[in-house]
LUMVEX-46578 format. One record per residue (C-alpha): residue in one letter; x, y, z. Coordinates in nm, 2 decimals. Each point is the difference from the previous one (the first is absolute). Layout:
N
<atom residu="a" u="X" v="Y" w="Z"/>
...
//
This chain:
414
<atom residu="m" u="2.26" v="-0.43" w="-0.06"/>
<atom residu="f" u="-0.17" v="0.04" w="0.31"/>
<atom residu="p" u="0.06" v="-0.06" w="0.37"/>
<atom residu="q" u="-0.03" v="-0.38" w="0.01"/>
<atom residu="i" u="-0.19" v="-0.03" w="0.36"/>
<atom residu="f" u="-0.33" v="0.23" w="0.05"/>
<atom residu="s" u="-0.23" v="0.01" w="0.27"/>
<atom residu="n" u="-0.34" v="-0.02" w="-0.13"/>
<atom residu="f" u="-0.26" v="0.20" w="0.20"/>
<atom residu="g" u="0.24" v="0.00" w="0.27"/>
<atom residu="a" u="0.00" v="-0.36" w="0.11"/>
<atom residu="c" u="0.37" v="-0.11" w="0.11"/>
<atom residu="k" u="0.16" v="-0.29" w="-0.20"/>
<atom residu="l" u="0.31" v="-0.07" w="0.23"/>
<atom residu="r" u="-0.16" v="-0.38" w="0.17"/>
<atom residu="v" u="0.17" v="-0.15" w="-0.25"/>
<atom residu="f" u="0.32" v="0.14" w="0.00"/>
<atom residu="q" u="-0.01" v="0.02" w="0.39"/>
<atom residu="q" u="-0.03" v="-0.36" w="0.01"/>
<atom residu="s" u="0.24" v="-0.10" w="-0.25"/>
<atom residu="c" u="0.27" v="0.23" w="0.23"/>
<atom residu="v" u="-0.07" v="-0.24" w="0.32"/>
<atom residu="i" u="0.08" v="-0.31" w="-0.22"/>
<atom residu="l" u="0.33" v="0.11" w="-0.14"/>
<atom residu="l" u="0.12" v="0.17" w="0.34"/>
<atom residu="r" u="-0.07" v="-0.38" w="0.15"/>
<atom residu="n" u="0.21" v="-0.11" w="-0.28"/>
<atom residu="l" u="0.26" v="0.22" w="-0.02"/>
<atom residu="f" u="0.07" v="-0.03" w="0.40"/>
<atom residu="l" u="0.02" v="-0.41" w="-0.05"/>
<atom residu="y" u="0.25" v="0.07" w="-0.27"/>
<atom residu="f" u="0.22" v="0.29" w="0.07"/>
<atom residu="t" u="0.24" v="0.14" w="0.24"/>
<atom residu="m" u="-0.14" v="0.28" w="0.25"/>
<atom residu="k" u="0.22" v="0.25" w="-0.22"/>
<atom residu="q" u="-0.14" v="-0.13" w="-0.34"/>
<atom residu="f" u="-0.35" v="0.00" w="0.20"/>
<atom residu="i" u="-0.01" v="0.35" w="0.10"/>
<atom residu="l" u="0.13" v="0.12" w="-0.37"/>
<atom residu="a" u="-0.30" v="-0.21" w="-0.10"/>
<atom residu="l" u="-0.23" v="0.13" w="0.23"/>
<atom residu="f" u="0.13" v="0.38" w="-0.09"/>
<atom residu="v" u="-0.13" v="-0.08" w="-0.36"/>
<atom residu="l" u="-0.31" v="-0.10" w="0.07"/>
<atom residu="i" u="-0.09" v="0.28" w="0.18"/>
<atom residu="f" u="0.15" v="0.24" w="-0.26"/>
<atom residu="a" u="-0.22" v="-0.20" w="-0.28"/>
<atom residu="g" u="-0.32" v="0.02" w="0.25"/>
<atom residu="q" u="0.03" v="0.39" w="0.01"/>
<atom residu="l" u="0.01" v="-0.01" w="-0.35"/>
<atom residu="s" u="-0.31" v="-0.20" w="-0.06"/>
<atom residu="t" u="-0.17" v="0.22" w="0.25"/>
<atom residu="a" u="0.09" v="0.31" w="-0.14"/>
<atom residu="a" u="-0.15" v="-0.16" w="-0.34"/>
<atom residu="q" u="-0.29" v="-0.11" w="0.15"/>
<atom residu="k" u="-0.09" v="0.37" w="0.12"/>
<atom residu="k" u="-0.13" v="0.08" w="-0.39"/>
<atom residu="v" u="-0.37" v="-0.03" w="0.01"/>
<atom residu="l" u="-0.16" v="-0.03" w="-0.34"/>
<atom residu="y" u="-0.37" v="0.04" w="-0.13"/>
<atom residu="g" u="-0.17" v="-0.09" w="-0.33"/>
<atom residu="v" u="-0.26" v="0.17" w="-0.15"/>
<atom residu="a" u="-0.15" v="-0.09" w="-0.34"/>
<atom residu="f" u="-0.29" v="0.04" w="-0.24"/>
<atom residu="y" u="-0.18" v="-0.25" w="-0.20"/>
<atom residu="n" u="-0.30" v="0.02" w="-0.31"/>
<atom residu="v" u="-0.17" v="-0.37" w="0.12"/>
<atom residu="e" u="-0.19" v="0.04" w="-0.31"/>
<atom residu="n" u="-0.39" v="-0.06" w="0.03"/>
<atom residu="l" u="-0.02" v="-0.13" w="0.33"/>
<atom residu="f" u="-0.30" v="-0.10" w="0.05"/>
<atom residu="d" u="-0.27" v="-0.23" w="0.16"/>
<atom residu="t" u="-0.29" v="-0.19" w="-0.17"/>
<atom residu="n" u="-0.28" v="0.21" w="0.17"/>
<atom residu="h" u="-0.16" v="0.32" w="-0.17"/>
<atom residu="d" u="0.05" v="0.31" w="0.18"/>
<atom residu="a" u="-0.29" v="0.25" w="-0.04"/>
<atom residu="g" u="0.05" v="0.31" w="-0.19"/>
<atom residu="k" u="0.33" v="-0.18" w="-0.18"/>
<atom residu="k" u="0.11" v="-0.13" w="-0.35"/>
<atom residu="d" u="0.13" v="-0.32" w="0.14"/>
<atom residu="y" u="-0.22" v="-0.22" w="-0.24"/>
<atom residu="d" u="0.30" v="-0.13" w="-0.18"/>
<atom residu="f" u="0.10" v="-0.15" w="0.35"/>
<atom residu="l" u="-0.30" v="-0.21" w="0.06"/>
<atom residu="p" u="-0.02" v="-0.41" w="-0.06"/>
<atom residu="t" u="-0.24" v="0.12" w="-0.29"/>
<atom residu="g" u="0.23" v="0.28" w="-0.13"/>
<atom residu="s" u="0.23" v="0.02" w="-0.30"/>
<atom residu="y" u="0.28" v="-0.12" w="0.25"/>
<atom residu="q" u="-0.20" v="-0.28" w="0.15"/>
<atom residu="w" u="0.16" v="0.11" w="0.31"/>
<atom residu="t" u="-0.10" v="-0.31" w="0.20"/>
<atom residu="e" u="0.13" v="-0.06" w="0.36"/>
<atom residu="n" u="0.31" v="-0.25" w="-0.10"/>
<atom residu="k" u="0.12" v="0.31" w="-0.20"/>
<atom residu="y" u="-0.06" v="0.27" w="0.28"/>
<atom residu="q" u="0.17" v="-0.25" w="0.24"/>
<atom residu="s" u="0.30" v="-0.03" w="-0.23"/>
<atom residu="k" u="0.04" v="0.40" w="-0.05"/>
<atom residu="l" u="0.01" v="0.03" w="0.38"/>
<atom residu="s" u="0.27" v="-0.27" w="0.01"/>
<atom residu="n" u="0.18" v="0.16" w="-0.28"/>
<atom residu="m" u="0.00" v="0.33" w="0.14"/>
<atom residu="a" u="0.07" v="-0.09" w="0.37"/>
<atom residu="q" u="0.34" v="-0.20" w="-0.17"/>
<atom residu="v" u="0.13" v="0.32" w="-0.13"/>
<atom residu="i" u="-0.08" v="0.24" w="0.28"/>
<atom residu="s" u="0.17" v="-0.26" w="0.28"/>
<atom residu="e" u="0.31" v="0.05" w="-0.22"/>
<atom residu="l" u="0.00" v="0.38" w="-0.03"/>
<atom residu="c" u="0.28" v="0.16" w="0.17"/>
<atom residu="t" u="0.17" v="-0.35" w="0.11"/>
<atom residu="e" u="0.33" v="0.10" w="-0.14"/>
<atom residu="v" u="0.20" v="0.23" w="-0.12"/>
<atom residu="g" u="0.33" v="-0.06" w="-0.12"/>
<atom residu="t" u="0.14" v="-0.31" w="0.15"/>
<atom residu="t" u="-0.18" v="0.09" w="0.35"/>
<atom residu="q" u="-0.33" v="-0.21" w="0.07"/>
<atom residu="c" u="-0.27" v="0.20" w="0.18"/>
<atom residu="p" u="-0.24" v="-0.26" w="0.09"/>
<atom residu="a" u="-0.26" v="0.24" w="0.15"/>
<atom residu="g" u="-0.09" v="0.16" w="-0.35"/>
<atom residu="a" u="-0.14" v="0.31" w="-0.08"/>
<atom residu="a" u="-0.10" v="0.26" w="0.28"/>
<atom residu="v" u="-0.26" v="0.12" w="-0.20"/>
<atom residu="v" u="-0.15" v="-0.08" w="-0.32"/>
<atom residu="g" u="-0.20" v="0.20" w="-0.22"/>
<atom residu="l" u="-0.26" v="-0.18" w="-0.24"/>
<atom residu="s" u="-0.22" v="0.05" w="-0.28"/>
<atom residu="e" u="-0.30" v="-0.13" w="-0.20"/>
<atom residu="v" u="-0.17" v="-0.17" w="0.34"/>
<atom residu="e" u="-0.38" v="-0.01" w="-0.01"/>
<atom residu="n" u="-0.08" v="0.01" w="0.35"/>
<atom residu="a" u="0.09" v="-0.08" w="0.38"/>
<atom residu="r" u="-0.10" v="-0.35" w="-0.05"/>
<atom residu="v" u="0.24" v="-0.06" w="-0.26"/>
<atom residu="l" u="0.28" v="0.16" w="0.23"/>
<atom residu="s" u="-0.12" v="-0.22" w="0.30"/>
<atom residu="d" u="0.01" v="-0.33" w="-0.20"/>
<atom residu="l" u="0.35" v="0.14" w="-0.15"/>
<atom residu="l" u="0.14" v="0.01" w="0.37"/>
<atom residu="q" u="-0.11" v="-0.32" w="0.09"/>
<atom residu="q" u="0.20" v="-0.18" w="-0.26"/>
<atom residu="p" u="0.29" v="-0.23" w="0.17"/>
<atom residu="s" u="0.27" v="0.17" w="-0.14"/>
<atom residu="l" u="-0.09" v="0.36" w="0.15"/>
<atom residu="a" u="-0.24" v="-0.15" w="0.30"/>
<atom residu="k" u="0.33" v="0.02" w="0.20"/>
<atom residu="r" u="0.10" v="0.32" w="-0.04"/>
<atom residu="g" u="-0.31" v="0.17" w="0.19"/>
<atom residu="y" u="-0.02" v="0.29" w="-0.29"/>
<atom residu="k" u="-0.29" v="0.21" w="0.08"/>
<atom residu="a" u="-0.20" v="0.15" w="-0.32"/>
<atom residu="i" u="-0.14" v="0.36" w="-0.11"/>
<atom residu="h" u="-0.28" v="0.09" w="-0.21"/>
<atom residu="f" u="-0.28" v="0.23" w="-0.07"/>
<atom residu="e" u="-0.28" v="-0.07" w="-0.28"/>
<atom residu="g" u="0.06" v="0.20" w="-0.26"/>
<atom residu="p" u="-0.20" v="0.15" w="-0.28"/>
<atom residu="d" u="0.17" v="-0.20" w="-0.29"/>
<atom residu="r" u="-0.32" v="-0.12" w="-0.24"/>
<atom residu="r" u="0.23" v="-0.35" w="-0.07"/>
<atom residu="g" u="0.04" v="-0.04" w="0.39"/>
<atom residu="i" u="0.35" v="0.03" w="0.08"/>
<atom residu="d" u="0.17" v="0.16" w="0.26"/>
<atom residu="v" u="0.37" v="0.07" w="0.13"/>
<atom residu="a" u="0.08" v="-0.14" w="0.34"/>
<atom residu="m" u="0.33" v="-0.03" w="0.24"/>
<atom residu="l" u="0.11" v="-0.29" w="0.20"/>
<atom residu="y" u="0.21" v="0.04" w="0.28"/>
<atom residu="n" u="0.18" v="-0.17" w="0.25"/>
<atom residu="p" u="-0.06" v="0.16" w="0.35"/>
<atom residu="k" u="0.30" v="-0.12" w="0.13"/>
<atom residu="a" u="0.19" v="0.21" w="-0.23"/>
<atom residu="f" u="-0.26" v="0.29" w="-0.07"/>
<atom residu="h" u="-0.20" v="0.17" w="0.26"/>
<atom residu="l" u="-0.36" v="0.12" w="-0.14"/>
<atom residu="e" u="-0.12" v="0.34" w="0.12"/>
<atom residu="s" u="-0.24" v="0.10" w="-0.28"/>
<atom residu="a" u="-0.13" v="-0.11" w="-0.33"/>
<atom residu="m" u="-0.20" v="0.21" w="-0.25"/>
<atom residu="l" u="-0.11" v="-0.03" w="-0.37"/>
<atom residu="v" u="-0.01" v="0.32" w="-0.19"/>
<atom residu="p" u="-0.21" v="0.02" w="-0.28"/>
<atom residu="f" u="0.12" v="0.06" w="-0.36"/>
<atom residu="v" u="-0.13" v="0.37" w="-0.12"/>
<atom residu="y" u="-0.07" v="0.08" w="-0.36"/>
<atom residu="r" u="0.01" v="0.36" w="-0.07"/>
<atom residu="d" u="-0.36" v="0.09" w="-0.12"/>
<atom residu="s" u="-0.01" v="0.34" w="-0.13"/>
<atom residu="l" u="-0.36" v="0.03" w="0.16"/>
<atom residu="q" u="0.14" v="-0.02" w="0.32"/>
<atom residu="p" u="0.32" v="0.16" w="0.00"/>
<atom residu="n" u="0.10" v="0.07" w="0.34"/>
<atom residu="v" u="-0.03" v="-0.37" w="0.06"/>
<atom residu="d" u="0.39" v="-0.12" w="-0.04"/>
<atom residu="l" u="0.08" v="-0.28" w="0.25"/>
<atom residu="g" u="-0.10" v="-0.28" w="0.16"/>
<atom residu="f" u="0.03" v="0.08" w="0.37"/>
<atom residu="y" u="0.00" v="0.32" w="0.24"/>
<atom residu="q" u="0.17" v="0.08" w="0.31"/>
<atom residu="g" u="-0.22" v="-0.05" w="0.32"/>
<atom residu="a" u="-0.08" v="0.21" w="0.31"/>
<atom residu="d" u="0.24" v="-0.21" w="0.18"/>
<atom residu="g" u="0.28" v="0.11" w="-0.28"/>
<atom residu="k" u="0.02" v="-0.36" w="-0.13"/>
<atom residu="i" u="-0.07" v="-0.12" w="-0.35"/>
<atom residu="q" u="-0.33" v="-0.13" w="-0.11"/>
<atom residu="p" u="-0.14" v="-0.17" w="-0.30"/>
<atom residu="y" u="-0.32" v="0.13" w="-0.17"/>
<atom residu="s" u="-0.28" v="-0.29" w="-0.01"/>
<atom residu="n" u="0.00" v="-0.21" w="-0.29"/>
<atom residu="k" u="-0.23" v="-0.24" w="0.10"/>
<atom residu="n" u="-0.21" v="-0.20" w="-0.24"/>
<atom residu="g" u="0.16" v="0.17" w="-0.31"/>
<atom residu="e" u="-0.09" v="0.31" w="0.10"/>
<atom residu="l" u="0.29" v="0.20" w="-0.13"/>
<atom residu="i" u="-0.01" v="0.40" w="0.02"/>
<atom residu="g" u="0.12" v="0.16" w="-0.35"/>
<atom residu="d" u="-0.05" v="-0.18" w="-0.30"/>
<atom residu="t" u="-0.04" v="-0.34" w="0.04"/>
<atom residu="t" u="0.09" v="-0.13" w="-0.36"/>
<atom residu="y" u="0.32" v="-0.10" w="0.14"/>
<atom residu="t" u="-0.15" v="-0.17" w="0.33"/>
<atom residu="t" u="0.31" v="-0.23" w="0.10"/>
<atom residu="r" u="0.20" v="-0.13" w="0.29"/>
<atom residu="g" u="0.09" v="0.23" w="0.24"/>
<atom residu="f" u="0.36" v="0.08" w="0.22"/>
<atom residu="l" u="0.05" v="-0.24" w="0.27"/>
<atom residu="t" u="0.17" v="0.18" w="0.28"/>
<atom residu="v" u="0.11" v="-0.18" w="0.28"/>
<atom residu="g" u="0.24" v="0.17" w="0.29"/>
<atom residu="g" u="0.21" v="-0.16" w="0.26"/>
<atom residu="k" u="0.30" v="-0.09" w="0.16"/>
<atom residu="l" u="0.27" v="-0.20" w="-0.22"/>
<atom residu="g" u="0.27" v="-0.05" w="0.21"/>
<atom residu="g" u="-0.09" v="0.24" w="0.25"/>
<atom residu="e" u="-0.01" v="0.25" w="-0.23"/>
<atom residu="k" u="-0.28" v="0.20" w="-0.17"/>
<atom residu="f" u="-0.14" v="-0.11" w="-0.33"/>
<atom residu="y" u="-0.29" v="0.03" w="-0.23"/>
<atom residu="f" u="-0.05" v="-0.25" w="-0.27"/>
<atom residu="i" u="-0.20" v="0.12" w="-0.30"/>
<atom residu="v" u="-0.13" v="-0.30" w="-0.21"/>
<atom residu="n" u="-0.10" v="0.10" w="-0.37"/>
<atom residu="h" u="-0.17" v="-0.17" w="-0.32"/>
<atom residu="w" u="-0.04" v="0.30" w="-0.25"/>
<atom residu="s" u="-0.22" v="-0.02" w="-0.29"/>
<atom residu="s" u="0.08" v="-0.27" w="-0.29"/>
<atom residu="r" u="0.11" v="0.15" w="-0.28"/>
<atom residu="g" u="-0.34" v="-0.01" w="-0.17"/>
<atom residu="a" u="-0.01" v="0.35" w="0.14"/>
<atom residu="q" u="0.23" v="0.28" w="-0.15"/>
<atom residu="s" u="0.29" v="0.12" w="0.23"/>
<atom residu="p" u="-0.16" v="0.29" w="0.14"/>
<atom residu="v" u="-0.22" v="-0.20" w="0.22"/>
<atom residu="r" u="0.32" v="-0.19" w="0.17"/>
<atom residu="e" u="0.19" v="0.33" w="-0.05"/>
<atom residu="r" u="-0.32" v="0.13" w="0.26"/>
<atom residu="a" u="0.11" v="-0.34" w="0.24"/>
<atom residu="g" u="0.35" v="0.10" w="0.01"/>
<atom residu="y" u="-0.09" v="0.38" w="0.09"/>
<atom residu="q" u="-0.31" v="-0.13" w="0.30"/>
<atom residu="v" u="0.32" v="-0.20" w="0.12"/>
<atom residu="r" u="0.25" v="0.23" w="0.02"/>
<atom residu="k" u="-0.24" v="0.25" w="0.18"/>
<atom residu="l" u="-0.10" v="-0.28" w="0.25"/>
<atom residu="k" u="0.39" v="-0.06" w="0.04"/>
<atom residu="e" u="0.01" v="0.38" w="0.07"/>
<atom residu="a" u="-0.27" v="0.01" w="0.25"/>
<atom residu="l" u="0.12" v="-0.29" w="0.20"/>
<atom residu="l" u="0.37" v="0.13" w="0.08"/>
<atom residu="a" u="-0.20" v="0.33" w="0.08"/>
<atom residu="q" u="-0.18" v="-0.21" w="0.26"/>
<atom residu="d" u="0.29" v="-0.24" w="0.07"/>
<atom residu="p" u="0.34" v="0.22" w="-0.09"/>
<atom residu="g" u="0.29" v="-0.26" w="-0.07"/>
<atom residu="a" u="-0.23" v="-0.29" w="-0.01"/>
<atom residu="r" u="0.12" v="-0.25" w="-0.32"/>
<atom residu="i" u="-0.27" v="-0.01" w="-0.27"/>
<atom residu="v" u="0.00" v="-0.33" w="-0.23"/>
<atom residu="i" u="-0.20" v="-0.01" w="-0.33"/>
<atom residu="m" u="-0.02" v="-0.30" w="-0.14"/>
<atom residu="g" u="-0.28" v="-0.17" w="-0.30"/>
<atom residu="d" u="-0.09" v="-0.09" w="-0.30"/>
<atom residu="l" u="0.04" v="0.34" w="-0.18"/>
<atom residu="n" u="-0.07" v="-0.07" w="-0.34"/>
<atom residu="d" u="0.30" v="0.20" w="-0.09"/>
<atom residu="d" u="0.35" v="-0.04" w="-0.06"/>
<atom residu="p" u="0.25" v="0.22" w="0.20"/>
<atom residu="n" u="0.06" v="0.24" w="-0.26"/>
<atom residu="n" u="-0.38" v="0.06" w="-0.08"/>
<atom residu="a" u="-0.15" v="0.36" w="0.12"/>
<atom residu="s" u="-0.20" v="-0.12" w="0.25"/>
<atom residu="v" u="0.27" v="-0.18" w="0.22"/>
<atom residu="d" u="0.32" v="0.25" w="-0.11"/>
<atom residu="a" u="-0.15" v="0.35" w="-0.08"/>
<atom residu="p" u="0.00" v="0.28" w="0.29"/>
<atom residu="e" u="-0.33" v="0.06" w="-0.04"/>
<atom residu="s" u="-0.12" v="-0.37" w="0.02"/>
<atom residu="l" u="0.15" v="-0.22" w="0.24"/>
<atom residu="g" u="0.36" v="0.14" w="-0.05"/>
<atom residu="a" u="0.22" v="-0.28" w="0.10"/>
<atom residu="k" u="0.35" v="0.05" w="-0.06"/>
<atom residu="h" u="0.24" v="-0.24" w="-0.12"/>
<atom residu="k" u="0.31" v="0.14" w="0.03"/>
<atom residu="e" u="0.18" v="0.06" w="0.36"/>
<atom residu="s" u="0.15" v="0.29" w="-0.12"/>
<atom residu="d" u="-0.36" v="0.17" w="-0.09"/>
<atom residu="i" u="-0.08" v="-0.06" w="0.40"/>
<atom residu="t" u="-0.03" v="0.32" w="0.17"/>
<atom residu="s" u="-0.19" v="-0.11" w="0.30"/>
<atom residu="p" u="-0.06" v="-0.33" w="0.22"/>
<atom residu="d" u="-0.36" v="0.06" w="-0.11"/>
<atom residu="d" u="0.05" v="-0.05" w="-0.33"/>
<atom residu="l" u="-0.10" v="-0.28" w="-0.16"/>
<atom residu="y" u="0.27" v="-0.24" w="-0.14"/>
<atom residu="n" u="-0.07" v="-0.27" w="-0.32"/>
<atom residu="p" u="0.25" v="-0.29" w="0.03"/>
<atom residu="w" u="-0.16" v="-0.17" w="-0.27"/>
<atom residu="w" u="0.12" v="0.22" w="-0.30"/>
<atom residu="d" u="0.31" v="-0.19" w="-0.04"/>
<atom residu="m" u="-0.16" v="-0.35" w="0.04"/>
<atom residu="l" u="-0.20" v="0.06" w="-0.32"/>
<atom residu="y" u="0.16" v="0.21" w="-0.22"/>
<atom residu="n" u="0.40" v="-0.10" w="0.07"/>
<atom residu="k" u="-0.06" v="-0.37" w="0.11"/>
<atom residu="g" u="-0.33" v="-0.10" w="-0.19"/>
<atom residu="i" u="-0.14" v="-0.13" w="0.30"/>
<atom residu="g" u="-0.39" v="0.03" w="0.00"/>
<atom residu="t" u="-0.30" v="-0.14" w="0.18"/>
<atom residu="l" u="-0.25" v="-0.03" w="-0.31"/>
<atom residu="y" u="0.02" v="-0.10" w="-0.34"/>
<atom residu="y" u="-0.18" v="0.14" w="-0.26"/>
<atom residu="r" u="0.01" v="0.01" w="-0.38"/>
<atom residu="g" u="0.31" v="-0.08" w="-0.01"/>
<atom residu="k" u="0.20" v="0.24" w="0.28"/>
<atom residu="w" u="0.04" v="0.00" w="0.38"/>
<atom residu="n" u="-0.17" v="0.25" w="0.22"/>
<atom residu="l" u="0.04" v="0.08" w="0.33"/>
<atom residu="f" u="-0.33" v="0.12" w="0.13"/>
<atom residu="d" u="0.02" v="-0.18" w="0.32"/>
<atom residu="q" u="0.23" v="0.28" w="0.24"/>
<atom residu="i" u="0.09" v="0.08" w="0.31"/>
<atom residu="i" u="0.11" v="0.37" w="0.06"/>
<atom residu="f" u="0.12" v="0.16" w="0.33"/>
<atom residu="s" u="0.05" v="0.31" w="0.16"/>
<atom residu="a" u="0.40" v="0.08" w="-0.06"/>
<atom residu="g" u="0.07" v="-0.02" w="0.37"/>
<atom residu="l" u="0.03" v="-0.37" w="-0.02"/>
<atom residu="l" u="0.34" v="0.07" w="-0.23"/>
<atom residu="d" u="0.16" v="0.17" w="0.24"/>
<atom residu="k" u="0.26" v="-0.28" w="0.17"/>
<atom residu="s" u="0.17" v="0.28" w="0.25"/>
<atom residu="q" u="-0.26" v="-0.12" w="0.33"/>
<atom residu="p" u="0.09" v="-0.36" w="-0.09"/>
<atom residu="e" u="-0.27" v="-0.03" w="0.34"/>
<atom residu="r" u="-0.27" v="0.09" w="-0.21"/>
<atom residu="l" u="-0.16" v="-0.21" w="-0.29"/>
<atom residu="h" u="0.17" v="0.06" w="-0.32"/>
<atom residu="l" u="-0.02" v="-0.16" w="-0.35"/>
<atom residu="l" u="0.23" v="-0.32" w="-0.07"/>
<atom residu="t" u="-0.15" v="-0.09" w="-0.33"/>
<atom residu="n" u="-0.31" v="-0.06" w="-0.23"/>
<atom residu="a" u="-0.05" v="-0.30" w="-0.23"/>
<atom residu="v" u="-0.34" v="-0.14" w="-0.21"/>
<atom residu="f" u="-0.04" v="-0.34" w="0.17"/>
<atom residu="s" u="0.05" v="-0.27" w="-0.30"/>
<atom residu="r" u="-0.03" v="-0.36" w="0.01"/>
<atom residu="d" u="-0.01" v="-0.28" w="-0.29"/>
<atom residu="y" u="-0.30" v="-0.11" w="0.11"/>
<atom residu="l" u="-0.16" v="0.36" w="-0.06"/>
<atom residu="l" u="0.09" v="0.00" w="-0.35"/>
<atom residu="q" u="-0.11" v="-0.20" w="-0.32"/>
<atom residu="q" u="0.24" v="-0.26" w="-0.02"/>
<atom residu="e" u="-0.07" v="-0.06" w="-0.36"/>
<atom residu="g" u="-0.23" v="0.11" w="-0.37"/>
<atom residu="k" u="-0.02" v="0.35" w="-0.13"/>
<atom residu="y" u="0.04" v="0.18" w="0.35"/>
<atom residu="k" u="0.22" v="-0.21" w="0.15"/>
<atom residu="g" u="0.20" v="0.26" w="0.28"/>
<atom residu="t" u="-0.30" v="0.21" w="0.06"/>
<atom residu="p" u="-0.24" v="-0.03" w="0.34"/>
<atom residu="k" u="-0.22" v="-0.32" w="-0.03"/>
<atom residu="r" u="-0.36" v="0.16" w="0.08"/>
<atom residu="t" u="-0.24" v="-0.18" w="0.16"/>
<atom residu="t" u="-0.20" v="-0.05" w="-0.34"/>
<atom residu="a" u="0.12" v="0.02" w="-0.38"/>
<atom residu="g" u="-0.23" v="0.10" w="-0.28"/>
<atom residu="g" u="-0.30" v="-0.08" w="0.27"/>
<atom residu="v" u="0.14" v="-0.35" w="0.07"/>
<atom residu="w" u="0.11" v="-0.06" w="0.38"/>
<atom residu="i" u="0.39" v="-0.12" w="-0.01"/>
<atom residu="n" u="0.03" v="0.03" w="0.36"/>
<atom residu="g" u="0.23" v="0.26" w="0.00"/>
<atom residu="y" u="0.11" v="0.29" w="0.26"/>
<atom residu="s" u="-0.06" v="0.39" w="-0.14"/>
<atom residu="d" u="0.03" v="0.17" w="-0.31"/>
<atom residu="h" u="0.28" v="0.24" w="0.23"/>
<atom residu="l" u="0.28" v="-0.07" w="0.20"/>
<atom residu="p" u="0.04" v="0.11" w="0.34"/>
<atom residu="t" u="0.26" v="0.27" w="0.11"/>
<atom residu="q" u="0.16" v="0.01" w="0.33"/>
<atom residu="i" u="0.27" v="0.29" w="0.17"/>
<atom residu="f" u="0.19" v="-0.09" w="0.32"/>
<atom residu="l" u="0.04" v="0.25" w="0.30"/>
<atom residu="v" u="0.28" v="-0.06" w="0.25"/>
<atom residu="k" u="0.13" v="0.17" w="0.29"/>
<atom residu="e" u="0.24" v="-0.06" w="0.33"/>
<atom residu="r" u="-0.15" v="-0.13" w="0.28"/>
<atom residu="s" u="-0.01" v="0.17" w="0.31"/>
<atom residu="q" u="0.25" v="-0.06" w="0.26"/>
<atom residu="r" u="-0.13" v="-0.17" w="0.30"/>
//
């Protein structure tokens, strides 16, 4: 289905092919006549050209994963993390914490490592995360043996969520060159402050700046104090990108709260494009809504489109997960007898354009699923294997499955 040879992050993989050719040429020279040798040499050169042409495609993977309560064993002041202490309801010991780190590292290390029959050992260039407690758990995560050699860097800002869970982003500096990062706070509209609308403003230098959200101090109504929008700018494959990592309010809140989040992210997207015209926007996260819910689909909220025929501008937002859930029945979490697909990666529609093969464009998208991530028996067989079930630790992974997209382009000629 897909090309069989990719250059992952531009690393050429011709060495084995070249060494094989040298051995084969030596054997041909020993056993063939000169005429046969010349003919065989011509065939090898042609084959080498085909292999080189195939190697000109460069692949980048982008993934998102809700790691479900990645807490350390210590209390963070001002946070309701008491359940995840050794004396808490989950009896969250150092042994359980280390097992959780190992499990999460295993999954992250495997994200974006294969597409079709093609192996991509460098893995994801960018990984958005939700439900991480603090910078320490990210540091501990990246020191796990399965991730240490990747050289990932972490981006994280301490947010105001009362449970103490934040969003974060991992990136491979070999693939993504970091230029900026900020946490834009979620702002719920307050009738007493009608002029408070968004969590960012345009600074004197023309750049987008976030309002302060330190220690949970939030302008507007603080009833829905929750995770902000982690906004990271830089170059992926030499092209300008902004990644916005989200974890919208749970369904304990009503739909208008998430619709408000969608509105703010759309306005943030528009402001970033006004600042950097032509930049690619990737919005990822646990939205706590499906692709057809108002927060994602409605024009007055995020306004993501799921039909290519509805796209009118490369700056429109395109959602590739509609077909995945509603036609294929594939989701990322299972609740009350049905699959949902809350974990979405939505992007500017320019990434659908394949007319300029030297620019990054979408190859495919997928929900990442492996047998070890799923319950193998019992009432919940085939559903995500959580860290705990019914309050009992089962050494699982998460109640969510990760999502991933693959971007590809032709390698520049040298």
